C-alpha positions in Angstrom: 0.7 -6.6 1.2 1.6 -9.0 3.9 5.3 -8.7 3.2 5.3 -5.0 4.2 3.6 -5.9 7.5 6.3 -8.5 8.2 9.1 -6.1 7.4 7.5 -3.6 9.7 8.2 -5.8 12.7 11.6 -4.3 13.2 10.2 -0.8 13.3 7.3 -1.8 15.6 9.8 -3.3 18.0 11.7 0.0 18.1 8.6 2.1 18.5 7.3 -0.1 21.2 10.6 -0.1 23.1 11.0 3.7 23.2 9.4 4.0 26.7 12.1 1.6 28.0 14.5 4.5 28.2 12.6 5.9 31.1 12.7 2.6 33.1 15.0 2.0 36.0 18.7 1.6 35.1 19.0 -1.7 36.9 16.8 -3.4 34.4 18.4 -6.0 32.1 20.1 -4.6 29.0 18.0 -4.7 25.9 18.7 -7.5 23.4 20.8 -6.7 20.3 17.6 -6.9 18.1 15.9 -4.3 20.3 18.9 -2.1 20.3 19.0 -2.2 16.5 15.3 -1.5 16.3 15.7 1.5 18.5 18.6 2.7 16.4 16.5 2.3 13.3 13.7 4.5 14.8 16.3 7.1 15.8 17.6 7.0 12.2 14.1 7.4 11.0 13.7 10.6 13.1 17.0 11.9 11.7 15.8 11.4 8.2 12.6 13.3 8.9 14.5 16.2 10.3 16.9 16.4 7.3 14.0 16.1 4.8 11.6 18.5 6.5 13.1 21.7 5.1 12.6 20.6 1.5 10.0 22.4 -0.6 9.3 19.8 -3.3 6.5 17.3 -3.0 8.3 14.0 -3.2 10.8 14.5 -0.4 8.0 16.0 1.7 5.8 13.0 1.0 8.7 10.7 2.0 9.3 12.7 5.2 5.6 12.6 6.0 5.4 8.8 5.6 8.5 8.3 7.7 7.0 10.6 10.4 3.6 9.0 10.4 4.3 6.1 12.8 6.7 8.0 15.1 5.3 9.1 18.5 5.8 12.5 20.0 7.1 14.2 16.9 7.5 18.0 17.1 4.5 19.8 15.6 6.7 21.2 12.7 7.8 17.7 11.6 4.8 15.5 12.4 2.7 13.8 9.8 0.1 16.5 9.7 2.5 19.3 9.1 4.6 17.5 6.5 1.7 15.9 4.5 -0.1 19.3 4.4 3.0 20.9 2.9 3.5 18.0 0.5 -0.1 18.4 -0.8 0.4 22.2 -1.2 3.8 22.0 -3.0 3.9 23.4 -6.5 4.8 19.9 -7.9 2.3 18.0 -5.8 0.6 15.0 -7.3 -2.7 13.3 -6.2 -0.5 10.8 -4.2 0.0 13.4 -1.5 -3.7 14.1 -1.2 -4.3 10.3 -1.0 -1.8 10.0 1.9 -3.5 13.1 3.4 -6.8 11.1 3.6 -5.4 9.5 6.8 -4.7 12.8 8.4 -7.8 12.6 10.5 -9.3 11.3 13.8 -11.1 8.0 13.5 -12.5 8.3 17.0 -14.0 11.6 16.1 -15.4 10.1 12.8 -13.5 12.6 10.6 -11.9 9.9 8.4 -11.1 10.1 5.6 -9.9 13.7 5.6 -12.8 15.6 3.9 -10.6 18.3 2.4 -8.3 15.7 0.8 -11.2 13.7 -0.5 -12.7 16.9 -2.1 -9.3 17.7 -3.6 -8.9 14.2 -5.1 -12.4 14.3 -6.5 -11.5 17.5 -8.3 -8.0 16.6 -9.3 -8.2 12.8 -10.0 -11.8 12.2 -10.8 -10.7 9.7 -13.5 -9.3 7.4 -10.8 -11.7 4.7 -9.8 -10.0 4.4 -6.4 -11.5 7.7 -5.3 -15.0 6.7 -6.3 -14.7 3.3 -4.6 -13.6 5.1 -1.4 -16.7 7.2 -1.7 -18.8 4.1 -2.4 -17.6 2.6 0.9 -18.6 5.7 2.8 -22.0 6.0 1.1 -22.7 2.3 1.7 -21.8 2.6 5.4 -24.2 5.5 5.7 -26.9 3.7 3.8 -26.9 6.2 0.9 -27.8 3.6 -1.7 -28.5 6.1 -4.5 -25.2 7.8 -4.0 -23.4 4.4 -3.8 -24.9 3.4 -7.2 -23.6 6.7 -8.7 -20.2 6.1 -7.2 -20.2 2.7 -8.9 -21.1 4.3 -12.2 -18.4 6.9 -11.8 -15.8 4.2 -10.9 -16.8 2.1 -13.8 -16.3 5.0 -16.2 -12.9 6.0 -14.8 -9.7 5.7 -16.8 -7.6 3.8 -14.2 -7.4 2.5 -10.7 -4.5 3.7 -8.6 -4.2 3.7 -4.9 -0.8 5.4 -5.1 1.1 2.7 -3.2 3.7 2.7 -5.9 4.3 6.5 -5.5 4.5 6.1 -1.7 7.2 3.4 -2.1 9.0 5.6 -4.6 8.9 8.5 -2.2 10.4 6.3 0.6 13.0 4.7 -1.7 14.2 8.0 -3.0 14.6 9.5 0.5 15.9 6.7 2.8 19.4 7.1 1.2 19.6 10.8 2.2 21.7 9.7 5.2 23.8 6.6 5.8 22.3 4.4 8.5 24.2 4.3 11.8 26.2 1.2 12.5 24.0 0.4 15.4 21.0 0.0 13.0 22.8 -2.5 10.8 22.5 -6.2 11.6 26.1 -7.5 11.8 24.9 -10.9 10.7 23.3 -9.6 7.5 25.2 -9.6 4.3 22.9 -6.8 3.0 24.4 -4.2 5.3 23.1 -0.7 4.8 21.0 -1.8 1.9 19.1 -4.2 4.2 18.3 -1.3 6.5 16.9 0.7 3.5 14.7 -2.2 2.4 13.3 -2.5 5.9 12.8 1.3 6.0 10.9 1.4 2.7 8.8 -1.7 2.9 8.5 -1.6 6.7 7.3 1.9 7.0 4.8 1.4 4.2 3.5 -1.6 6.1 3.0 0.4 9.3 1.0 3.2 7.7 -2.8 3.3 8.0 -4.0 3.3 4.4 -7.2 4.7 2.9 -9.5 1.8 2.3 -11.5 1.9 -0.9 -14.8 0.1 -0.4 -13.8 -3.2 -1.9 -16.2 -5.3 0.2 -19.0 -2.8 -0.2 -18.4 -2.8 -4.0 -18.5 -6.6 -4.1 -21.8 -6.7 -2.1 -23.4 -4.0 -4.3 -22.5 -5.9 -7.5 -23.6 -9.3 -6.2 -26.9 -7.9 -4.7 -27.6 -6.0 -7.9 -26.6 -8.6 -10.5 -30.1 -8.8 -11.8 -30.2 -5.1 -12.4 -28.9 -4.6 -15.9 -27.4 -1.1 -15.2 -25.6 -2.3 -12.1 -24.4 -5.5 -13.8 -23.0 -3.6 -16.7 -21.2 -1.1 -14.4 -19.8 -3.9 -12.4 -18.4 -5.8 -15.4 -17.0 -2.6 -16.8 -15.4 -1.9 -13.4 -14.1 -5.5 -13.2 -12.1 -5.0 -16.4 -10.6 -1.8 -15.0 -9.7 -3.3 -11.7 -8.0 -6.3 -13.3 -5.4 -3.8 -14.7 -5.4 -1.8 -11.4 -2.4 -0.7 -9.4 -2.6 -3.2 -6.6 -3.1 -7.0 -6.0 -6.2 -6.1 -4.0 -7.8 -4.3 -6.9 -7.0 -7.0 -9.3 -8.4 -9.6 -6.9 -11.7 -7.7 -6.8 -11.8 -7.4 -10.6 -11.3 -11.1 -11.0 -13.9 -11.9 -8.4 -16.4 -9.7 -10.2 -15.6 -11.3 -13.5 -16.0 -14.8 -12.1 -19.3 -14.1 -10.3 -21.0 -11.9 -12.9 -19.9 -13.3 -16.2 -22.2 -15.7 -18.1 -19.4 -17.2 -20.0 -18.0 -20.4 -18.3 -14.6 -19.9 -20.1 -14.4 -16.4 -18.7 -15.2 -17.7 -15.3 -12.6 -20.4 -15.5 -10.0 -17.9 -16.8 -10.8 -15.6 -13.8 -10.3 -18.5 -11.4 -6.9 -19.4 -13.0 -5.8 -15.8 -12.8 -6.8 -15.5 -9.2 -4.7 -18.5 -8.4 -1.8 -16.9 -10.3 -2.3 -13.7 -8.4 -2.0 -15.5 -5.1 1.1 -17.3 -6.3 2.7 -14.0 -7.3 1.9 -12.3 -4.0 3.3 -15.3 -2.0 6.5 -15.4 -4.1 7.0 -11.6 -3.9 6.5 -11.8 -0.1 9.3 -14.4 0.1 11.5 -12.4 -2.2 11.1 -9.2 -0.2 11.7 -10.9 3.1 14.9 -12.4 1.7 16.1 -9.0 0.5 16.7 -7.8 4.1 19.7 -10.1 4.1 20.7 -10.2 0.4 22.6 -7.1 -0.7 22.1 -7.6 -4.5 18.4 -8.3 -4.1 17.9 -5.4 -1.7 19.6 -3.0 -4.2 17.4 -4.3 -7.0 14.1 -3.9 -5.1 15.1 -0.4 -4.0 16.0 0.5 -7.6 12.6 -0.8 -8.8 10.8 1.2 -6.1 12.8 4.4 -7.0 11.7 4.0 -10.7 8.1 4.4 -9.7 5.1 2.7 -11.2 2.5 0.8 -9.3 2.6 -1.9 -6.6 1.6 -4.5 -9.2 4.3 -3.4 -11.7 7.0 -3.5 -9.1 5.9 -7.0 -7.9 5.8 -8.4 -11.5 9.1 -6.8 -12.5 10.8 -8.2 -9.4 9.5 -11.7 -10.1 10.4 -11.7 -13.7 13.9 -10.4 -12.9 14.4 -13.3 -10.5 13.2 -15.8 -13.0 10.1 -16.7 -11.0 7.2 -17.7 -13.3 4.1 -15.6 -13.0 1.8 -18.6 -13.6 1.1 -20.9 -10.7 1.7 -24.6 -11.5 -1.5 -26.2 -12.7 -3.6 -23.1 -12.2 -5.5 -23.3 -15.5 -6.2 -27.0 -15.2 -7.5 -26.7 -11.6 -9.7 -23.7 -12.5 -11.3 -25.6 -15.3 -12.3 -28.4 -13.0 -14.0 -26.6 -10.2 -14.6 -23.0 -8.9 -12.3 -21.8 -6.1 -13.5 -19.7 -3.2 -12.5 -16.1 -3.9 -12.6 -13.5 -1.2 -12.1 -9.8 -1.2 -10.2 -8.3 1.7 -11.6 -5.2 3.4 
């Protein structure tokens, strides 16, 4: 979500400014914001070092995610080492393998990680996200028959989960392992250490490269094959599953498919209204999360929601409800009944 990318700015500033330490001493002193960002990155390294000796999956997943954007990590505490251990832990869940999908070299065309994808197919074959990931691959490689089979498997799955909720839970349950150093805390922020933790949780998740299920490829396959009864049936079945999926992106695709493939004008109008509501929810949660960096009570609440687990969608909706923010956009149903809206699916 956009909010995680915005909260990642502090971390990116710190990461980008690390080489400054090697510059001549007569350069101007860094700004307070840059100093805080550098302290935040140092704190991130300390957290990884403290968490790395753990043997259980969730702390190792948190450590791996914290290590992922850090440059020049030692081989024993870099993303590859930690996510491999997290995936092999006795209590590992598919979320670790999902994160391990990005343990690859895009330049060498080894993404996603083949071993992780094979493990997910075996361990979480009832998750449509895995089959949409494969659909994107097969479509890119022009394996049309395989892509159709991927679509069928995705439509027959029990759920869609991209494990973002578990990643946020892993981060939220580990960032409190150490207190943040005073240098990392903005003296002008009322949130104090809680604000640092919010930036760590949502900022780190915004920095991470994420596996990309083939959303656009799925939309194209469904739209190009809408006159094929088998494809149309699979796409409508998938649409219903995605509408209850774990992420706003999945729900967006589900609503898009319902709007474009349904023969029922009322169903089309309802999909447009729900798409407007979804955009409203995402915008309001983005504003809420950005405000949390300077609001102690709100930061504590969002961190508690993340620690409780669930999905990205469930966290977002719970946060909005708890703040008294309506989930329906003003006038969404009326506007949707008048005219279609342009709906797009992000890559």
